[in-house]
N, C-alpha and C positions, 0 to 999 in steps of 0.2 A: 681188318678194321682197327686194329690197335695203332698202326702208324698214323691214321687220320686223327684219331683222338689225341695222340701225343702232339700233332701239329697244332690242333686247336687249343690245347692247353698252353702251348708255348706262345701262341699269338696273344691270348688273354693276359698272360703274365707280362708280356712286353707292353701292352696297352696300359696296364696298371702301373708299371714302373714309369712310363712316360707321364701319366697324370700326376703321380706323386712328385714328379720333378718340377711341376708348374707351381710357382709361389702363390700362396693364398694371401688375400689382402689383410694387412695388419693395421688395426685402428689404435690410435694413441688413447691411452686410458685418461678419462677426465674425472675430476673429483671436486668436492666442495670443501672449502676451508672454513668459511664463516658466512653468517647471515646478519646484516646490519640494517635496521635495528632488529634485535631478536625478540622484542616485546612490543606489541602495538595494541591500540584500542579500536574496536570495530565500529565506532560511531561515524567514522569518515573513511574515505579511501586512503590507503597508506602505501607509500613507495618503499620497497625494500631493495637492498643491494646484495647480490649473491657473489661472493668472492671464491675463486678456485683456480683450476688449471684445465687446459684442454677444451675450452668452450668454442673454439673457432670452427670445428668440424660440423658440417651439415647446417641445420636450422635449430639451434638450441632453444628450448622452452622450459620455463619453470612451472612445476606442477605442485598442487596442494591437494592431497587425497584424490589424485587422478584427474583433477580439474586443472586445465591449462590457464595460466595467468597471462595478461598482456605483458610481453617480454621485449626488452630492447638490449641489443648487444653493444656494450661499450668497447670491449676488446676481448682477447681470448681468455682473459682471467676475470672479467667483471661483467655481470649481467644485472640489469635492473628490471623489476617487475612491479606491478600494481595489484595490491590485494583489495578487492572491492569492499565497499562499506556493507556491513551486515553479515559478513562472514562469521559463521558460528564460533563462539569462544571455545578454544581448546588448544592443546599442544600438538603441533603439526610436524610431520617429516617433510623437509624440503627436497624435492627431486628435480634434477636437471636431465632432460632427455635430448640427445643430439638428433634423434629421428633417423638414425642410420642403422640399418639391419646389422645385427651382430655386435653392435656396440652397446654395452650394458649401461643402464641409467646410473647416474651419480646420486647417492642418497645421503642426506644429512639428517640423522635421527633426532627428533625433538628439538630442532634448531629454531623454531618459530612458535612463540606463544601469543595467542590472540585473546585479549581480555574484553569483557563487556564494559560499558561505561560505568563509572563509579555511581552506585545508587545515590540519588539525591535525597538528603534527609528531609523527613516530613516537617513542614513548618508548623510551629506551635502558635496557637492563637494568643494574642496579647490583649490586655484590657485597654491599652491606649496606644495610639500610633507612635511608632519609633522613628528616630531620625534615619534618613536613607543611608544604607551601608552597601558596599560593593568591594570586590577584590580589585586591586590595582597593581599590576606588575610593572616594575621599573628596572632599568639597567643600573646596577650598582658600580660595576667596574669591568674593564676589558683589558686584556694583556695578550701579547703575541709571543710565540716561541718559534724561532727560526727566522730566516731571512725573507723579507717581503720584496722579492725581485723577480724579474721575468724568468719563467721556466723552473722556478723553485717551489718547494712545498713548505708550508708552515701551519702552525696550529693557532687558532684564535680561541682564547679562553674567556668566557663570559660568566659574570656573577649577577643573578637576578634577585630582586627583593619583592615580596608582596607587601607594598606599603599601604594597602587598603585595610579595612576593618572586617573583612569576610574572607573565607577560604576560597582559593581558586582551584577549580577542578579541571582535569584533562588538559593541562597546560601543554601546548605544542609550540615549538620555535622553528621558524623557517628563515634561513639565511640565503641571500642571493646577491650577486654583484656582476657587473659587466666585464670586469677584469679578472675575476676569480672563478675557479671551478670547484665546487664542493666535492670532497672525496668520501668514500665509504658509505655514507647514508643519504646522498642526494641533497644534503643541506637541511634535512628534516630531523628534528630531535623531539621525542616525546618525554616531557618532564613530569607528567602525572599530577598529583595533588600537592599544592603549596599552601600551607596555613598562613593566617594573618600574622605579619611580623616575621615570617620565616624567609629563608633564602635558599637558592638552589644554583648550582653551577654546572657547566658542561663545556666541552671543548669540541671545536669543529675544524677538521683539517681541510686545507685549501691548496690548490695548485694555481699559481699565477700564470694564466694563459695569455693575457693581454700584454702588449708592449707598453710597459710603464716606465721606461727609461725617461728620466727628467721629471717624473711626477713626484710630488712630495706626499700626497695623500691619496689613499685608495678608499673609496666609499663602498660600504657594505650595508644593505638594507636588512633589518631584522623585523619580522612580523610575528607577534605572539597572539595566539588565540586561546581562550579559556572560557569557563562557565562559572556562575555562582551557584549557591545552594538551591535557588529557585529555577534553575535551568536557563537563565538569561545568558546569552553569549556576548563576549567582548572580544575586540580585536584592536591591538595596539601596534603601531608601526614606528620604528626607530631608525634613524640614519646614523650609522657608526662611521667614524673616521679613523683609518689605520695608517700610521706613518710608514711610508715605503722607504726601503733602504737603497733603492736605485740600482741601475745596472742590470746584469743578467747573471744567472748561476754559472759556476765554473764548468768548462767543457763545452759550452754552447756558443756557437758563433753569433756575433752581434754586429750590427751595422757600425756602431761606434763604441769603443771601450771607454771605461771610466778612468781617466788618468789619475795618477797619484798626486795628492796635494793640490787638486783643482780648487780654484777660487770661485765661490758662488755666494750669492745673497739669497736669503729666504726670510720672508715675513710671516710671523706666526702671531695669532691672537692669544695672548697669555691670560687674559681675564676680561670680563665684561660685566656691566651692571646697568641698572636703570634708576633714575631719580625718583620714580614712583613704584612702590611695591605694596600690594600686588597690582598688576596691570588689569584694567577692565575695559570692556568695549566703550568707545567714545572718548577715551582719555588720551591726552597728548603728553609725551614723555621724551626724555633725552636718553639716548643709548650711548654709553661711554665704553669705548674699546681701548684696551691696553695692547698696543702693537709693538713687537720686538723683532729686530733683525738678528736671527740666530745664526746667520751665515758668517762667512769670513771675508766678505767683500761688501763694499758700499752699494746701497740701493739708491738710485737717483730718480728724481722726478716721479715720486710715488703718487699714484692715483688710487683712492679707495672708492669702490663701487658697492653700495649697499643693495642687496637683492641680486647681485651677480652681473658680470659683464666682462669685457676684455678691452685691451688697449692696442689691438693690432696683432699681427702674426709674429710668433716667436722667431727670432733670427733676423728680422728686418728692422729697418729704421722706421720709427713711428712717424706718421704723416699728420699734419694739422687736421683736427676734427676726427681722429681715428679712434677715440674712446667710445665704446658702446656700452651704455648702462640702462637702456630702455627696455631690455628684454627680460627683466626680473619679474618675480612674482610679488605683486603688491595687493593681493586680494584681502589680506588681513592686516598688513602694516604698510603705511604710505608715508613718504617724506613730507615734512611741513616746514615752511619758511625758507628752504633751500632744496636743491635737487639732491638726488642720491649719489652724486659724484662729487668727491672732494679731493683736493690736492694737499698732500702731506709733506711735500718737499723732499729733501734728502735724508737718509738715515744710515749712519755708519755701522760697521760690524759691531754687534753687541748692543747697539743703541736701542732706546725705547721711546715711544711717543704715545700720548693719549689723544684719541680722536673722538669727537662727539657728533652724533647725528640726531636731529629732531624728527620724531615719528609720531603718528597717531594710530590708535587701534580702531579698526573699522567697527562701526556700531553693529554690524550684522555678524561679527565674529563670535563664534560659539566658544565656550570654555574648552581649553585643551593646550597641548604642547605643540608649538609651531616652529619648525626649523627655518632658519634664515641664512641665505648664502651671502658671504662677504668676499669680494674679489679685490686683489691688489695687483695693479699693473705698474711696472717700473722698468728702468733700464739697469742692466748689470754693468760690470766694469769694462765689458767689451761693446758697450752701447747697443746690446741686444734687448729686445722687449721680452720681459718675463711676466707671466700671469700666475699668481698664486690664488687659489680658491679654497675657502674654508666655510664651515657651517657652524652656526650657533643656534641655540634653542631658547625661545621666549615662552613663558607660561602666561596664559590669559585666564583670569578668574571672572566669575560673575557673582559678586557678593550681593546679598539681599539689601534692598533699599527700603527701609522701614520708617514709618512715622509713629512716634510714641507720644501720646497726649491724653488729656482728659476728655472723655466723650460728653461730659457735662461739667459745669463749674463745681468744684468741690466746696466752694463757700469758705467762710472763715472758721477755722477750728479753734478750740479753746483747750488750754492746758488741763490735763487730767481727765478730759472728756473724749471718748472714742468718736471718731468721725469717719465717714466713707471716703475712699479714694477710687473714683470711677475711671480706671485707666483702660485705654484701648491701644492695640498694636495693629497698624494698617500696612499692607504691602503695596507700596507705591512704585515698585520697580516694574520692569518690562517682562519678567518671567516669574513663574511660581517659585516659592521658597519653602524649604523644609527646615523648620526651627525646632530647637530642643526646649529646655526649661527656661522659664522666665522667673526672675526673683526681684522683689522690691525691698530696698534696704534704706535705713536712715540712721545717722549717727546719734540721734536723740529721739527717745520715745519707744513705743511698743507697737509692733505690727502683727496683725492676725490675717490669715488667708492670703499671704503675700507671695506664694509660689504656685506654679502651674506648668503644665506641658502644652506647648502651642501646637506642634504638628505641622501639617502642610497648609500653606496659605497661597491661594490663587492670586492673580493680579487683581488688586482692588479689594480683596477680602480682608476681614478684620478679625481680631481676637480680643476679647474683653476679660479683665480681671478686676474684681471688686474686693479690695482689702479694707480692713479697719485699722485706723491709725490713732493711737493715743499719745499725743505729744507731751513732752515734759518741760519745754521751755517755749517762751514767746518769741516772735520774730519771723523772718523768712527762713523756712526750713527746707533744705534741698533733699530730694528723694532720688536715689540711684536705682535705675531699672537695668538689670543685666539679662541679656538673652544669649544663650548658648546655641551653637549649630556647628555643622561640619561642612567645609567648603568642597569645591569640585574635585580637589585632590586629596580628599579624606583627611584634611588637617583640621583639628578642632580650633574654632574661632569664637570670639565673643563680641557682641554689640552692647555698648554701654550708653545709656541716655540719662539725662538729668531733668527732673521736673521740680517745681517749687510750690510750696503752699504757705499761706499766711496763718500764723497762730497768735492768738491774743490771750492775755491772762484772764483766768476765770475770776469775776468780781463777786464777792460775798458781802451783802449788805449787813452791817452791824446795827443793832438797835441803839437809838439815841437815848441819852440820859437827861432827865429834867434838871435844868440848872438850878431850880429852886429847892432841890433836895427831895423831890417827890419820887425818886427812883427812876425806873425806865419809863421814858415818855412814849405813850401809846400814839399810834397814828390818829390824825384828826378824823372826827366822825363826819359822815356825809350829812349835809344840810337838807332841809326840806325842799328847797328850790332845786337842788341837784337831783333829788328824787323825782320832782315834777318834770324836769328836763329829760331824764331818762325815760319817763313814762311816754312823753310825746315822741321821743326818738324811736321807741319800740313800736308805736302806732304807725310811724312812717317807714318802718322796716330797716332802720339804721341801727348801729351798734348801741345797745342800751345797757351794756355791762357796767358795773360799778367801777369807779377809778381804783387802780391797784393800790394806791397809797392811802385809801380811806377804809374804814370799817365801822359798823354800827356799834355805838357805845350806849349802854343803858343809861337812861335819864335818872337824875336824882329823884328820890322818893318825894311825891307830892307835886312834881313839876308837870304841867300839862301844856302841850303845844297844839295850837289850833291848826287843823289841816284843811286845806281847800276842798270844796265840794265841786265835782265836775258839773259842767253846765247841764241844766235840766234836772238836777237832783235836788234832794232836800238839804237844808242847812243844818248845821249842828252848832251848839254853843259850847263854850268852855268856861271854866272857872278855875279858881286856885284853891287848893286845899288848905285847910288850917289844922292846927293842932286839935 
């Protein structure tokens, strides 16, 4: 039996050696290097970008606390995932699982912090209505670092200001463009809380994916969302223009290379203004544009198209009637007096020209910032059609339209005597207005009760203020009424109106002196017949008061005046007294 056992052991050893020689599958280790952004707020769904290595094996998925997120694979080193709104606030480990047996999960410990929305401060009651306040985020400055050309990467640096009079909470910025691909964070940046008058900056990396050769401007859309202290949401959209450097990045094949010392013309709007400031719905204004040829070649037969358009296909000879300017957006601004197409002639290299376009603001336009596209179509030195498009921004206000007057005639005032000033403020505009303090002033005299807080006025509503005015001099005295308020862009403004009142001197009657030396002359005494007249006037219900310039004077001793007896009564006799 021993030889059979030995043979069996030898066969088993041989099988084990053969199995050990078969190579086991080896998986490439994958790991996480960063999570962008690493802090988010759970009031909305947030996109995160997971950067690392070895993500191409299997079906990678991003996990939070064992729960799988909606995951997209960009490449073997970049994953994007969406964190649902309402995810509990905490510090999370980010895990990437390739879903392959034997391949360990990649873990980034504490790489993602989820915050709850910032608590909204409890509003305090006020004794009087306050002017409307709100946060207002604006773009202060934009700069780029790197070359803006096809297949290259660059960073866009932005500086934002809170120009409003209230704090902006949970500020979030989203950048998007048809020619650019946002890197690292999917174009979403959380800026948090920005106080009134404060500023915040951030940088967004981009990859130029589109073919921008020959383009001078790359357009990027910026959308800002935020809240005020009462929970009201705001959303602002800005159109940013980035100057392209042209060509392609080194090492990448291109259809056409950029020759050294090439001659080209380029028209740029270096400044613009309006003859009316501020612009309001229904107003006609002149838009002045300063256009400069910043290229090194002459621009010929320049056509300016307000609202956007073109003059034919680049590279071909323009044909008669080939300028297209009717496809622009004229919902808020429309040309008046002439079309939106103008001929500016020729402009040499470095030359400048001022162009003017008459426009009108649509009466239905709401207050806000409105971008306007301006196109220039011209021929270069090779007689090729070139189209340059740019964007400017026009601000539209809706200022209060108020009527300030007396709601009843104040009458004639006298110097040194207080008199009422019944003043009312009526909103005669087309939309409600929120007004601040009103103040009545005069260069001469003394005013009481001349200030007040107006508050909100609906269309056709009025506010009255009754002041007491004690003038110091006679004549036509002007009164200045000043009303403070904040406009649609949170800029303090003032409305000043002038009213006039008539003031006369107060007349004081001096007693007359008897020219015969009898001292002060007393007013004449009322006669008997004057008394009889007043008696019958009283019976008829008419004014029977004694004349103001007469008074009863006692008779000399011994003088008797006979008085008439009414009809039907007895008679009386009279006599004269003697010593």
